[in-house]
Each structure stands twice: as C-alpha cells, then as structure tokens.
Wavefront OBJ file of the C-alpha trace (Angstrom):
o trace
v 71.923 7.330 -33.725
v 69.575 9.972 -32.474
v 70.821 12.756 -30.329
v 68.445 14.577 -27.892
v 69.437 18.006 -26.439
v 67.726 19.601 -23.429
v 67.812 23.190 -22.190
v 69.810 22.513 -19.159
v 69.622 25.986 -17.643
v 69.671 25.948 -13.849
v 70.535 28.345 -11.055
v 73.593 26.720 -9.553
v 74.582 29.577 -7.102
v 71.652 31.613 -5.915
v 72.437 34.629 -3.794
v 72.669 33.508 -0.131
v 70.295 36.470 0.830
v 67.513 34.664 -0.950
v 67.495 31.922 1.642
v 69.124 33.585 4.645
v 67.654 32.457 8.039
v 64.564 34.306 8.939
v 66.036 36.504 11.766
v 68.637 37.766 9.209
v 65.839 38.502 6.753
v 63.853 40.438 9.230
v 66.871 42.328 10.442
v 68.146 43.318 7.173
v 64.631 44.359 5.640
v 64.293 47.937 4.852
v 60.576 47.720 4.430
v 58.029 45.150 5.443
v 54.335 45.769 4.450
v 51.089 43.808 4.517
v 49.617 44.385 0.955
v 46.893 43.442 -1.332
v 47.569 42.914 -5.082
v 44.884 44.970 -6.920
v 45.948 44.542 -10.588
v 48.170 42.741 -12.834
v 49.417 43.578 -16.485
v 51.009 40.888 -18.533
v 54.306 42.259 -20.020
v 55.356 39.075 -21.713
v 54.486 35.423 -21.461
v 56.675 35.142 -18.338
v 56.514 38.600 -16.727
v 53.670 40.373 -14.993
v 53.617 43.821 -13.432
v 51.549 43.467 -10.167
v 50.185 46.592 -8.558
v 49.925 46.196 -4.729
v 48.243 48.566 -2.145
v 49.581 48.748 1.340
v 47.358 47.541 3.934
v 49.548 48.215 6.960
v 53.266 48.931 7.589
v 55.120 46.346 9.612
v 58.621 48.101 9.272
v 60.044 50.975 7.350
v 58.084 53.014 4.847
v 56.458 52.164 1.521
v 54.385 53.937 -0.874
v 50.598 53.410 -0.583
v 50.779 51.761 -4.067
v 53.822 50.025 -5.497
v 54.615 47.581 -8.321
v 56.452 44.217 -8.245
v 57.389 42.393 -11.419
v 56.649 38.746 -11.060
v 55.470 35.663 -13.036
v 51.876 34.892 -14.202
v 49.665 32.793 -11.864
v 49.789 29.606 -13.878
v 51.266 26.102 -13.548
v 53.548 25.451 -10.514
v 53.433 28.976 -8.962
v 49.603 29.185 -8.876
v 49.445 26.702 -6.101
v 52.331 28.259 -4.410
v 50.672 31.714 -4.385
v 47.614 30.246 -2.635
v 49.377 28.016 -0.086
v 50.466 29.496 3.096
v 52.062 26.484 4.993
v 48.783 26.077 7.032
v 48.906 29.654 8.384
v 52.603 29.359 8.677
v 52.403 26.688 11.301
v 53.949 23.905 9.179
v 57.285 22.761 10.580
v 58.921 22.831 7.245
v 58.456 26.608 6.887
v 60.364 27.281 10.104
v 63.115 24.712 9.748
v 63.983 24.968 6.066
v 65.521 28.212 4.781
v 64.523 27.292 1.288
v 60.766 26.775 2.160
v 58.757 29.809 0.948
v 56.172 30.620 -1.682
v 58.647 31.666 -4.332
v 60.923 29.347 -5.968
v 64.278 29.950 -7.732
v 64.303 30.371 -11.532
v 67.135 29.440 -13.850
v 68.397 33.031 -13.916
v 68.915 32.762 -10.161
v 66.170 35.336 -9.463
v 62.909 35.016 -7.598
v 59.690 36.085 -9.310
v 56.493 36.159 -6.987
v 53.014 35.390 -8.251
v 50.085 36.928 -6.499
v 46.375 36.267 -6.348
v 44.547 39.602 -6.969
v 42.580 40.468 -3.786
v 44.589 38.344 -1.504
v 46.815 39.523 1.332
v 50.536 39.235 1.488
v 53.402 40.004 3.776
v 55.853 41.652 1.414
v 59.566 42.274 2.085
v 60.777 45.066 -0.132
v 64.498 45.468 -0.792
v 67.320 44.774 -3.194
v 67.561 40.959 -3.017
v 64.118 39.121 -2.695
v 63.909 36.217 -0.266
v 61.901 32.881 -0.637
v 59.911 33.837 2.358
v 59.422 37.498 1.281
v 56.028 37.094 -0.413
v 54.019 35.032 1.812
v 50.196 34.778 1.487
v 48.296 35.570 4.707
v 44.889 34.135 4.813
v 43.908 35.002 8.425
v 45.953 37.857 9.995
v 44.688 36.855 13.431
v 46.086 33.211 13.131
v 49.051 33.537 10.820
v 52.251 32.687 12.721
v 54.739 34.257 10.126
v 52.841 37.627 10.408
v 52.950 37.507 14.159
v 56.536 36.565 14.293
v 57.552 39.291 11.871
v 55.447 41.981 13.679
v 57.213 40.962 16.926
v 60.746 40.952 15.630
v 60.772 43.643 13.068
v 62.369 47.017 13.969
v 59.756 49.841 13.858
l 1 2 3 4 5 6 7 8 9 10 11 12 13 14 15 16 17 18 19 20 21 22 23 24 25 26 27 28 29 30 31 32 33 34 35 36 37 38 39 40 41 42 43 44 45 46 47 48 49 50 51 52 53 54 55 56 57 58 59 60 61 62 63 64 65 66 67 68 69 70 71 72 73 74 75 76 77 78 79 80 81 82 83 84 85 86 87 88 89 90 91 92 93 94 95 96 97 98 99 100 101 102 103 104 105 106 107 108 109 110 111 112 113 114 115 116 117 118 119 120 121 122 123 124 125 126 127 128 129 130 131 132 133 134 135 136 137 138 139 140 141 142 143 144 145 146 147 148 149 150 151 152 153 154
C-alpha cells in the first residue's frame, strides 16, 4: 500500500483587515500613494525587494522612494500584477472584498508583485489589503484611482 503525503499548508484565518470593505480600507489608510516600481532585487527564490518611487500622494505622506518586500513576477502572480479589472470597472472588484491583485499565501500574508515601470495605487500600512497594490494602466480612466482620490482624507 502506497501512502502519498502532500504539504497541506493553507491560511485558514487571514486577518480581517486584508479583505475589509473598501471604505474601511480607505478610512484606515495612513498613506496612499501612486507609485512606479523602478527596481527589484531577488532576496530568495520567493522574496523580492521592490523599490518604488512616488508619482503623487493621494493621502498621508510617503518617502519619495520606498521598498516593499513581495514575490517574484512569475507563475500565477505575474498575470495578477498586469491585470487591473478592466480599469477597475469589473463588477467583481467592487462587490467581492476578496477580489484584488494580491492573493493570500499559506502564511496568511500578502506579497505583492510589481511590473517594473508600471504604475500602482499603493496603500502603505501595517496590514496589507488585497486591493492595496492595484495596477493603474490609465489614470484618466481608472475607477479605483478616482474612487480613492475622492474618498481619501487629505
């Protein structure tokens, strides 16, 4: 009789803040910045230090350059890093608190992946959110960017 074992790690109880309703996310955000990733240094097979440069501040205050630890752009997350829910007009983005460009890993943490040279709306804070690292292809059309700019505190 053969026995097969699988690594069954899974995040069974992610922090509620990771998928809070969008108005709660915006209200609780210390800093929201439109930023461009300018560099990436692979720290290990699963960890990358991304350097981002602020393009414009939406709320709060961020350094002109900052670093976020994330995952490499490969496999499943590469597509997520490029997709932006049709300029954030897709119904699922607005109706599903779990719909975002970052997914939950087995350690219950979120690790974003960025395309160098892209533009992202980044929420900086203690607990990342699934909608906290969204790709913005066209700032004049993007509904998520417009919504956040309208609802964020100065």
